[in-house]
Structures are given as structure tokens and as C-alpha cells.
C-alpha positions in Angstrom: 36.9 -0.2 -27.8 34.9 2.5 -29.8 35.9 6.0 -30.7 33.8 8.6 -28.8 33.2 11.6 -31.1 31.5 15.0 -31.0 28.6 15.6 -33.3 28.2 18.1 -36.1 25.1 20.2 -36.7 23.3 17.2 -38.3 23.9 15.0 -35.2 26.4 12.9 -37.1 30.1 12.4 -36.1 32.1 15.6 -36.6 34.4 14.2 -39.3 35.1 16.7 -42.1 37.6 18.2 -44.6 38.8 21.7 -44.2 41.9 23.9 -44.0 43.8 23.7 -40.8 43.2 27.1 -39.2 45.9 27.2 -36.5 49.5 26.5 -35.7 52.3 25.2 -37.8 50.1 23.5 -40.4 47.8 26.5 -40.9 46.3 26.6 -44.4 47.0 23.0 -45.2 44.0 20.9 -46.5 43.3 18.2 -44.0 40.7 15.8 -42.7 39.5 16.6 -39.2 38.0 14.3 -36.6 36.7 15.9 -33.4 36.6 13.7 -30.3 34.4 14.1 -27.3 35.4 14.3 -23.6 38.1 16.4 -21.9 40.0 16.3 -18.6 40.2 20.1 -18.4 37.6 22.8 -18.5 38.6 26.1 -20.1 36.2 28.9 -19.3 36.6 30.2 -22.9 36.5 26.9 -24.6 34.9 27.2 -28.1 34.0 23.5 -28.2 32.3 23.1 -24.8 29.8 20.8 -26.5 32.6 18.1 -26.3 32.7 18.0 -22.5 30.2 20.3 -20.7 27.2 18.0 -20.6 24.2 18.3 -18.3 25.3 17.7 -14.7 28.8 19.0 -15.3 29.1 22.1 -13.2 32.7 23.1 -14.2 32.6 26.8 -15.1 32.3 28.1 -18.6 31.6 31.7 -19.6 28.5 30.8 -21.7 27.0 28.7 -18.9 25.5 26.3 -21.4 25.1 22.6 -20.5 24.8 20.3 -23.5 22.7 17.2 -23.8 25.2 14.3 -24.0 23.0 12.1 -26.3 22.7 14.9 -28.9 26.4 15.9 -28.8 28.2 12.6 -28.5 28.3 9.6 -30.8 30.4 6.4 -30.8 31.8 4.6 -33.9 34.1 1.6 -34.2 37.7 2.4 -35.1 37.2 0.8 -38.5 34.1 2.8 -39.3 35.8 6.0 -38.1 38.7 5.3 -40.4 36.4 4.6 -43.3 34.7 7.9 -43.0 38.1 9.7 -42.7 39.5 7.9 -45.8 36.3 8.9 -47.8 37.4 12.5 -47.5 40.4 11.9 -49.7 42.9 14.0 -47.7 46.6 13.2 -47.2 46.7 14.7 -43.7 44.6 14.1 -40.6 44.1 16.3 -37.6 42.7 14.7 -34.5 41.3 17.2 -32.1 38.8 17.4 -29.3 38.1 17.4 -26.4 41.3 15.8 -25.4 42.3 13.1 -28.0 44.9 11.3 -25.9 42.2 10.2 -23.5 41.2 7.8 -26.2 44.7 6.5 -27.3 43.9 2.8 -27.6 40.9 3.4 -29.9 42.8 6.0 -32.0 45.7 3.6 -32.4 43.3 1.0 -33.7 41.7 3.5 -36.0 45.0 4.5 -37.5 46.0 1.0 -38.3 43.2 1.3 -41.0 44.8 4.5 -42.3 48.4 3.6 -43.2 49.0 6.3 -45.8 48.0 9.5 -44.0 50.1 12.0 -42.0 48.7 12.5 -38.5 48.7 15.5 -36.2 47.1 15.5 -32.8 45.9 18.6 -30.9 46.3 18.1 -27.1 46.3 20.1 -23.9 49.5 18.4 -23.0 48.5 16.8 -19.8 48.3 13.2 -21.0 51.3 11.1 -22.0 51.0 9.5 -25.5 50.3 5.8 -25.5 53.2 4.0 -27.3 51.0 2.2 -29.8 49.5 5.6 -30.8 52.6 7.6 -30.5 54.5 5.7 -33.2 51.8 6.7 -35.7 51.8 10.4 -35.0 53.8 12.9 -37.1 53.1 16.1 -35.2 51.8 17.2 -31.8 50.1 20.6 -31.4 50.4 21.0 -27.6 48.3 23.8 -26.1 49.2 24.1 -22.3 46.5 26.0 -20.5 47.4 29.2 -18.8 45.8 30.7 -15.6 43.2 32.6 -17.5 41.7 29.3 -18.7 40.4 28.7 -15.2 42.2 25.4 -14.8 44.4 25.0 -11.7 48.1 24.8 -12.6 48.4 21.5 -10.8 46.0 20.0 -13.3 46.9 21.9 -16.4 50.7 22.5 -16.2 52.3 19.2 -15.2 56.1 19.5 -15.0 56.9 16.0 -16.2 54.7 16.4 -19.2 56.0 19.9 -20.1 59.6 18.5 -19.8 58.7 15.8 -22.2 57.0 18.1 -24.7 60.0 20.5 -24.6 62.3 17.7 -25.7 59.9 16.1 -28.2 61.0 17.0 -31.8 57.4 16.5 -33.2 55.8 18.9 -30.7 54.9 22.5 -31.2 53.7 24.6 -28.2 50.6 26.8 -28.8 49.5 29.2 -26.1 46.1 30.9 -26.1 46.6 34.6 -25.2 43.8 37.0 -24.0 45.9 39.8 -22.4 49.6 40.8 -22.4 49.9 39.4 -18.9 49.4 35.9 -20.4 52.6 36.4 -22.4 54.5 37.0 -19.1 53.2 33.5 -18.0 54.5 32.0 -21.2 57.9 33.6 -20.7 58.1 32.1 -17.2 57.2 28.7 -18.6 59.8 29.2 -21.4 62.5 30.0 -18.8 61.7 26.9 -16.8 61.2 24.3 -19.5 63.5 25.8 -22.3 61.0 25.6 -25.1 62.6 26.4 -28.4 61.1 29.8 -29.4 60.7 28.8 -33.0 58.4 26.0 -31.9 56.3 28.3 -29.7 53.1 29.9 -31.1 51.1 32.6 -29.4 47.4 32.7 -30.5 44.9 35.3 -29.6 41.8 34.0 -27.9 38.6 34.9 -29.6 35.7 33.5 -31.6 35.1 36.4 -34.0 37.3 38.3 -36.4 37.1 41.7 -34.7 38.3 40.3 -31.4 41.1 38.4 -33.0 42.3 41.4 -35.0 42.2 43.7 -32.0 44.3 41.3 -29.9 46.7 40.5 -32.7 47.6 44.1 -33.0 49.5 44.0 -29.7 50.3 40.3 -29.7 52.3 40.7 -32.9 54.6 43.1 -31.2 55.1 40.8 -28.3 55.9 37.9 -30.7 58.5 40.1 -32.4 60.0 41.2 -29.1 60.4 37.7 -27.7 61.0 35.6 -30.8 57.8 33.6 -30.7 55.6 32.8 -33.7 52.1 34.1 -34.0 49.2 31.9 -35.0 45.9 33.2 -36.5 42.6 31.4 -36.2 42.0 31.3 -40.0 38.8 29.2 -39.8 37.1 31.9 -37.7 37.6 34.5 -40.4 36.5 32.0 -43.1 33.6 30.2 -41.5 32.8 31.8 -38.1 32.6 29.9 -34.8 30.7 26.9 -36.2 31.0 23.1 -36.0 32.4 21.1 -38.9 34.8 23.8 -40.0 
């Protein structure tokens, strides 16, 4: 089984070294691999080229449909691992798309990378496959709130949220566009008993001005409710671009 990846601006697989821009590992030097395909469709998704291909009519605010052939590439697990290893990093971030849709291929890939720490960024709707799970050091779980445009019965699965709440390797990261979104997080927190120190609130935005404006009021809400705030450091450094 091959790994299905997104492409960078050259048309090659989106495998690159950078600084982690979000969440608990923000600022750490890492290798990134961005996978293609997702089971959800966020209207504000900044990587819609991983899933919104021609013929996919799920709504997105930009309304762009991407050509699959130009934005998706497959590699064997061994070749994917070789490209990651060549970056010389000690930590790997697997992102997407939704990485856990490709668990068997990722597990095979990681058998070729025995000396690297692994974090997976996931929307939290897919249970980790046992053969992959044993190789993961950290899960960055980003459940999608109502403003994402995803129905709650697809995006907020009780059995999965219960599991992530009790998973010591999991951090919860919520994308916030308005103060009302924090009320939704508080309701989820009350139901699933997320540990506040493992909950990050992150402003939605793909430019520094938007992020800074939202962080001004979001920081106060984090302070009030005991949650952590995540920046999107890569946006300030590189802009909203692939391979960063």
C-alpha cells in the first residue's frame, strides 16, 4: 500500500523541514509530511488542495476545485521514509488532510524510521490503528466546531472524544474565529472533561493581521478559562504557502 501525499509548488511530494508552527511543539525543528485526502471539509481549510478536487462539491469559502493529478502523488512507504530521513530531523510531524485514513501505509513507513519522534495532526474522528499507534509519541487533535461547516454527527464523535480525553499523548487544539466558538469549546470541555492544560485555542486566519486581531480577545478568554493559546507561527514567517 502506497502513501498518498499532497504536492508542493514544484509538483513533488510535500515533504520538507521547517519549524512547527502550532500547538505544544511550536518552534521545534521538524520534518513535515503532508498527506492527501480528508473525511471532513472545513469551509476555512487552508490546505483544501489536499481534498477539494474537481467534482468535490463540499463547500469551501474560496470555491476552488483542484486538479487531483497536479495536487496528489503516491510514493511507497520506503521511499517516503527515505525522503524524510534525508531531511536530517529528529522529529516528524505527519499532517494532512487526515493522516489516520492512511494508517497501514504510515505504519509501514515508520518501520523505516526507527529513531525519530512522531506527532500526528488529526481531526479526531478516526481511531488510531494499533500498528501505527504504537509508533506515535504525540497526537495533535483538532476537533472541528460548528463554524467549520461540518455536521457535529460527523465531526464530533462522542466515542472518539472520550478516547482522546483519556489519551495521555493527546493535546486538543480548537480553531477559533469568534468568541462564540469558545462557548462551544467550554460545552465540550464540560462533557468530556478535557484537561485544560492540554487544550489549545488557536485563532483562525491565514494572514498575520487577522491572527493578531483575533488573538487580542482570544488571549483574554484563554486567561479566563485556563486554556493555552497557540499562535500560527509559520503564517508570520512564511505566509500561507505550501512547504512551510
